[in-house]
LUMKELUM-677998 format. One record per residue (C-alpha): residue number from 1; residue in one letter; chain; z, y, x. Coordinates in Angstrom, 1 decimal. Each point is the difference from the previous one (the first is absolute). Layout:
N
- NUM, A, A, Z, Y, X $
...
# end
This chain:
84
- 1, M, A, 53.1, 229.1, 212.0 $
- 2, T, A, 1.2, -1.7, -3.4 $
- 3, T, A, -2.9, -0.1, -3.5 $
- 4, S, A, 0.1, 0.6, -2.9 $
- 5, I, A, 0.1, -3.3, -0.8 $
- 6, E, A, 2.3, -1.3, 2.8 $
- 7, R, A, 3.3, 1.8, -1.5 $
- 8, L, A, -1.7, -0.5, -3.7 $
- 9, R, A, 0.2, -3.5, 1.1 $
- 10, E, A, 3.8, 0.8, 1.9 $
- 11, I, A, 0.8, 2.0, -4.2 $
- 12, L, A, -0.5, -3.6, -1.2 $
- 13, M, A, 1.7, -2.3, 1.8 $
- 14, R, A, 3.0, 2.2, 0.1 $
- 15, D, A, 0.0, 1.7, -3.6 $
- 16, Y, A, -1.2, -3.3, -1.9 $
- 17, Q, A, 0.7, -2.6, 2.5 $
- 18, L, A, -3.8, -1.6, 0.6 $
- 19, D, A, -0.6, -1.9, 3.4 $
- 20, L, A, -3.2, 2.0, 1.4 $
- 21, D, A, -1.7, -3.2, 0.3 $
- 22, R, A, -0.9, 0.9, -4.4 $
- 23, L, A, -0.7, 3.4, 0.3 $
- 24, S, A, -4.2, 0.0, 1.2 $
- 25, L, A, -2.5, 2.9, -0.8 $
- 26, D, A, -1.0, -2.0, -3.2 $
- 27, A, A, 3.4, -1.0, -1.1 $
- 28, P, A, 0.5, 0.3, -3.9 $
- 29, L, A, 3.9, 1.9, -0.4 $
- 30, E, A, -0.1, -1.7, -3.4 $
- 31, G, A, -0.3, -3.1, 2.0 $
- 32, L, A, 2.7, 1.5, 2.6 $
- 33, G, A, 2.5, 0.5, -2.9 $
- 34, I, A, -0.6, 3.2, -0.2 $
- 35, D, A, 0.2, 1.4, -3.7 $
- 36, S, A, -1.0, 4.1, -1.3 $
- 37, L, A, 3.0, 0.8, 0.8 $
- 38, G, A, 0.2, -1.7, 3.1 $
- 39, V, A, -2.9, 1.9, 0.6 $
- 40, A, A, 1.3, 3.3, -1.0 $
- 41, E, A, 3.1, -0.4, 2.4 $
- 42, L, A, -2.0, -1.3, 2.2 $
- 43, L, A, -2.0, 3.7, 0.1 $
- 44, F, A, 3.0, 1.6, 0.5 $
- 45, T, A, 1.0, -1.0, 3.5 $
- 46, I, A, -3.5, 0.6, 0.8 $
- 47, E, A, 0.8, 4.2, -1.0 $
- 48, D, A, 3.2, -0.7, 2.0 $
- 49, E, A, -1.5, -2.0, 3.4 $
- 50, F, A, -3.5, 1.9, 0.7 $
- 51, R, A, 1.0, 2.7, -0.9 $
- 52, I, A, -2.5, 0.4, -3.2 $
- 53, T, A, 0.0, 1.7, -3.3 $
- 54, L, A, -1.9, -2.6, -2.7 $
- 55, P, A, -1.7, 1.9, -2.5 $
- 56, S, A, 0.8, -0.5, -3.8 $
- 57, D, A, -4.0, -1.7, -1.1 $
- 58, A, A, 0.9, -3.9, -0.6 $
- 59, V, A, -1.7, -1.8, 3.2 $
- 60, P, A, -0.9, -3.6, -0.7 $
- 61, L, A, 1.8, -1.9, 3.1 $
- 62, A, A, -0.9, -4.0, 0.2 $
- 63, T, A, 0.7, -1.3, 2.8 $
- 64, V, A, 1.7, 0.9, 4.0 $
- 65, G, A, -2.8, 1.1, 1.4 $
- 66, D, A, -0.5, 2.6, -3.2 $
- 67, V, A, 3.2, 1.4, 0.4 $
- 68, A, A, -0.8, 0.3, 4.1 $
- 69, R, A, -3.5, 1.7, -1.2 $
- 70, Y, A, 1.6, 2.2, -2.6 $
- 71, I, A, 2.8, 0.9, 3.0 $
- 72, D, A, -2.5, 0.7, 3.2 $
- 73, E, A, -1.6, 2.9, -3.2 $
- 74, L, A, 2.2, 2.0, -0.9 $
- 75, V, A, 1.9, 0.0, 3.7 $
- 76, A, A, -4.0, 1.2, 1.4 $
- 77, V, A, -0.1, 3.2, -2.6 $
- 78, Q, A, 3.8, 0.2, -0.4 $
- 79, H, A, 0.7, 0.0, 3.8 $
- 80, G, A, -3.6, 1.3, 0.9 $
- 81, E, A, 1.0, 3.1, -2.4 $
- 82, A, A, 3.3, 0.4, 2.2 $
- 83, Q, A, -1.9, 0.2, 3.0 $
- 84, A, A, -2.7, 2.5, -1.1 $
# end
């Protein structure tokens, strides 16, 4: 089973042409060349890929790890509710 961080890294490599070795959990998105518009686009992709709905509230996502943890939280809540 593929983890959310592995799937996130695949998205970042595919959509942003980033090398895997740059995608550590503490890698800053801005340092990877992903600005605020890029983060918004990434979040739309995450919604589709992970089949989750992102809340409208802004969440500070500074690193690859922040994004992975955010995905894990949303998947747990939204997919957990679907199974209950």
